[in-house]
Each structure stands twice: as structure tokens, then as C-alpha cells.
N, C-alpha and C positions, 0 to 999 in steps of 0.2 A: 898296642894290644897284642901280638904276636905270644912276646916274655913275659908275660902275667900269667901269676898262676894265684890259684885259689884250692883254697884248704878244704878240705870237705869231708864228713863222720859220714861215712853210712851206717843206715839206723835199723837193723835187721839183716841180716842173712841166708835167708830164703834161697831159688832162684833165682830170683829181681835183683834183692841183694849182693849176691854173689857176683853176678856177670856184672854190677855196677865196679864195686871193688876190683877186681878185673881189667877194667879198662882203668881206674881213675891209677894205679898201678904203672898200665902202659902208658898212657895221654901223657904227655909234657906239659898239658896245659894245670896241673890237678897234683895237688899235696894230700896221701891220706894220714888225717889227723888224726881218726878214733873211729870205732865200733860199737855197735852199741847192739846188747842180744840176749830177744829173751832168754831159753835155754838154757838153767844150770850146766849144762854141760861143753858149751862151747865157751866160758869163761876160764878165760886166758889163754886161750888160743892166738896162735896166729890172726890175724887176717885173712894170711895166704894159703894156709894150711884151709882156711872155710871157704876158701872161693875156688882150688886144687889148681891154684898155680907154687908159687917158692913161696918161701917167707919174705913176711916183710920187715919186719920189727915193730907193726901194731897190734897190739894182742887186745883182746876183746874183753869186753864190757860189760853187765848188767848196773854200774851203779849209774842212773839218773845224772844223781847229781856235780860225778867224776865228768861226764858231756856238757850239761851246762855252761861246768868250768871250761871249758877245754875252746882252746882259739881256733878260731872255724868262722870261713867266707858262709856255708849251705852246710846242710841236714841236710842226705836226700832222705825223705823221709819213709821206706816203706813195711812197715810191719807187715802181719798179715790183715789187719783190721785195725781202720781208721779212727785218730784221736784225736779228735781238735785238741782239748784242754792241753796235752802233749805239745801239740805244731806251738800253738799259744807261747807256750813255755819256752820252746826254742827262738820263738820271735821274739821272742822280749829278752832272751838272753842277749841280744844281737847276731842271731846266725836267721841267712834266710834259710827259708826250706822249700825245696821242691818236692812232691809226692805224688805217684802214679794213684793215690788212693783220690787224687780229688780233695773236695770241689773243685769245679771246672770253667765254670759259668756260672752267672749269680739268675737263680728262679725261684716264685714263690716258695717254694721247698729248701732252697739251701738257699736261703736269705739270709735264717737267723745264726750257720755256720761263716755266711762271707762275713757282716757284722761283727763277731767276735774274736775273728782273722783278721780282718779291716783295725780292728781297737788294737790288734796286738803288733803287728804291724809299725802303728806310728808311733805304739810306746819305745819299742824296742831301734827304730831307725831301720825296720830292716822290710822285706820282698817275702812273699810266697807269690806258689804259682804249681796247680792242679796240671798233671801230666800225665803219659799213659799211653798205649796202642789204638783203644777202645773201653772207654772214652777217650779220647786226649791226641787224637791223629786220625785214625783209617775213616772214623764218623765226621770231622768241623774240617783237618784240616787242606783230607784229600779233595772232596767234593768242592770246598769253594775254591783248590789251584784250578778245578777244572772251571769250575764257572765260569773264571774271567775270559776266557774264552768262549761264550755266548753269547749270547744274545736275545735268545728267550731259557725261562726251563723252568720245566711243568711237574716232575715227578725225579725226588735223588732215592736211591733206593744202594746201601749198606749191605752186605753181603759178609757175616765167617763164617769161616768152616771149619770146624775142624773137628780132622776123624780122631775119638778118644783110642781107639785101638793103636793104630801107629805112634801117639804120644800118650800113651798112660802114663798115666799120676793116681793120686791115692783121694781123690776124691772123683770118683766112677759110682758110688754105688749112692754117694752125699747128691750127685744132679740127675739119681733117679733112674739110671740108666739097670734093667732087672726088673722092674716091677712092675705092675699091672697094669695098661696100657691104658682103661680106664676111668683108674684108681691114679697115675697121672697126671691126667686127664682133666681132675675134676680135683686134684689137690698137686702144683706145679711143684717141687722143690728149689725153683727159684724164687727168691724171698719178693713178696706183690711190691715191693719198693724201688725192684732192681730198674724197673722201666723212667719211672723219676730220675734215678740217677741217671742212664744215657738222656735225656731229657737234657739236660745240661747241656750233651754238647748242639741236641739238634737247636735246643734254643742261640746258641751263640751260632749257628748255620744260619737260623731266619734272620736275629737281628738284623748279622753283617748285609743282609741279602735284604732289607729293609723292610719286615717282617716279625712279625708277635706267633706263638704258637698257640691255638686255642688250646685245643683238646687233643689227650693221646690212646689212640687205644691200644688192645692188644687180642692178640690169636697164637697157640699154641692149638699142635698139631705133630702125628706121637709115629713110628714105624715102627712098627714088629719087626719083632728077630727072625728073621727064615728056616735055625736052627741054633743047634747051642755055641755061642760062642766066647771062644775061653778065654781069659785074659788075668796080670800077676794076681790079680785078686781074687776070682773066681769067675765065675762062667754067667753069662746071660742066656737063659733061659729063655728056648723057641714060642714065643707067642710073647714076650715079652719084650716092654722100654727096650730097641735099639736104636734108635736114632728121636731125634726133638728139633722144632724148628717153631723158635720163639719168635712172632713178627710183630713190631711197636711201630706206631705210625704217628710222627704228629700232622697237624690237621691246621692248612690257612687260609683264610679265604673260605670256608665251606668246602673244602675237599681235603685228600691225603696229600701234600709233600713233602718230609723226608719218611721213609722207611727203615726202617733197624729189621734183618733179617738173620736169626743168629739160628746155624745147622751144626747142630753136634751129632755124630754119630760112630757107632763103633764100626769102622770096616766103611770098605768103600762101599760092599755093596754085598747082598744079603738078611737083604729087609725087605717087605713094606706096607710104604711105598717104598722104590726106589725113585728119592728128588735127585732130582734133574740139578743142581747149584752149584758147581763145578770142584776142583778142588780143593783141599786145602789151604786156605790161607784169608786173604782179603778179596773184594771187591766191590767197586763202585762203580753205579750205572746211573747217570745221569740223562731223562727221559728230555727236551726238549731240541732247538735248533741252535747248529749240531747236536745227536746225541753222542754222549763222550762217555767213555768207557775209560776205565788203568783198572789194570790184577796187581796184585800182590800176592806172590805163592807163597807156598816154605820152601827154602833153601833146599834143592837137593841135596847140599853136602853134611847137613844134619840131619837129614829125611832116618824118624824113626828115633826122636831124641825130641824132650821136648825143651829144648833152651832156646828154641829161636823167637814162638812168643813172648819168653823170661828179658831174651835180650834185644829183641824189639821197643817192649816196656818200658828196661831199663837205659836204653838208649832217647826217647823218649825224654824225660825227665833230666839226663846228667847230659845231657849235649846243652842243654838251655842252663846251665845252671849259671856261666858268667855273662850271660846275658843280663839274667833275673840280678845277678848280684848286683850288676852294675848299675843296672835302672833306680828309680825315684822308687824310697816307701811305698809299699800300697801293695795292694793284690795284683798281677799280673795275669794277666790269660793273652788267650789265642790275639788277641785283638789288642793289645798293650804289644809284646810281645814282637808282631808286622812281622817280616823277613827275618829273623835271626839268624848273629853269624854262631855258624860254630866254631871249635877251637882245636885242635890235637888231632882232626882224626887222618888226615896226609903224611904220614909219619914212614 
């Protein structure tokens, strides 16, 4: 297996797609076979130039038919929004698909998408895997790994902490920072469907532990800026939203069982209330016997950039491509992957 290579197509070249391209080029287990882009200005440009490395001789295209005709083992499908119909076209063309956009695990709400994907897998003799950092890793694989050495599990907590000031993006306004606190509480910017998207990971954890999620509850609280906070796209005015804490909880046997906490904030201080949520990164806390805790902090070497989340998101999927390609046709969740063996990382 060490000498086997996999021909891959990168679909979309945002931060996640660019990180994937760099890995495909540098990892001897992969051959970059094609790149699909949606921005007309990127068409015809070398994949290396689009990902911040030297030219690699693969030119980006926006021609779907050309990608469908490309000889490839797998497509890493990472556009801005999921497109199940396109995923199914790729699967029917004989290409396996790994996507950080999911779906990740079947629930009542995702059943239709899973059925559609399963049918396409049967037709194309291919496999599909939903990957990602959260959902797809921090909220399911990590807590399940910790529970392996526990005697009793009471309540699982997963914390995502992001400093939007240190890792600035184009989404600060879209996420609702700078809005009136009462207005955001009444009309959150985050989609009402978002909790159910993450509930796929909750269901994966619960079913692996022999239970089912009975209901999902949500909570939102905000923190107000103590002073004006300048960022690359404007200013968060004093008194407006500078911090957001979404809490989504899946219930089992009539009690809270798994809670996802999302802390988004404009800086590590300068807002009220000042949450004690820890540093940027992920934290998994499992209450029970014995209690377990794991922290995955933001890497110091790239602090101040947005790359680390993009890199984690990309690697969660691309490292599973060999296992997905070698799996039997069908949907491959984390339960089917088991302890998947990665390739080409030690080099």
C-alpha cells in the first residue's frame, strides 16, 4: 500500500481547497489530476499559483463535463455550499467523493440526502465520506476516542473557541458582529438549520455508545463590546455584539448528554461578560468516571492567520481519501472507517 498512488481532483480553491492542493502536490501518495473553480478569473491558472506554491502543470477549469471525464480516483469536494446533485454526478461518473461539507451521519433530517448519495454510489461503484474539523472530527472522533478508556459517561462537552479579531475573515459582518445585542438575540445570523447539521455528529456519538438523541435544545448568549473594536472591514461599536456563544445540546434518556459550545469573539478581552472559555481552538471535556479532557489549541507557529482551521478542515478529509477509495462502494462514515490508516504524512 505504501507505493500506491491516488489520482485526485480538487473541487474549489478557497482556503480549504488551497490547503488540499498543497498537500496533494507534496504527498507522494497523491497525484493532482484536476482542479475545478467557480471564479471565472481563476480559469486557466495553474493550481500551484492558486494555492501559493510553484506551478505544478495542472490548470484550473470551470468545465464540469471536463472534470467528469477526468481519470481520477477521488474528488475532494469543497465549494462554499454543498451541492448533493453534483456530488451524485461525480459518484456516478466513477469517482469517489470526500467532502468537508458532509453529510456526515444519517439522521431524520439528512436521510433523504443519504438515500440519494447511496443510490449514486451503487450506480457508480463508488464511495462517499463526509469529513471536516467540526462536524467531522472535534465533535465525534475525539470524544469517542476518550470514552474508550472510561467506565461511565455522563455528559460530553465540545468547545470551539475562535478569535475573529486574530483570525479575521470576510464573514465578521455576516456573522452578526456589530449588531445590537437584543437584535441578534431575537434574530440570530446563524441558520436555524445549523444545530441539526451538527446533530449528525451528536447522533454518531450517541449511536456508537448504544443510545439515540431524543431531542435537541439550543441557547444563545452574547457579549457587548466595552469599546470600539477596529478590524480589517470596519469597526464593532461599543455596546454592540463582540462575542457570541451558541450552545446546542442533544438529550439522551431525558437528560443532557452531549453539548456543543461555540464561542466566537472579537479578541480575548474588551467585552462584557468576559467568558472563561479558554484559548482559541477546541476542547473536549467528558464528565464521568474517570473524567477526561483533551485540548487542541491554535498552533502558535501560525497564530494570526486563518490557515490553521482551513488546514485542519482539509486534512480531515484528504487523509481519508485512500481508505475511502479502497472501501466497498457506498457511504463511508467514521464508523465504517474505524482506525483509518493514512499515507504519505511521514516524509
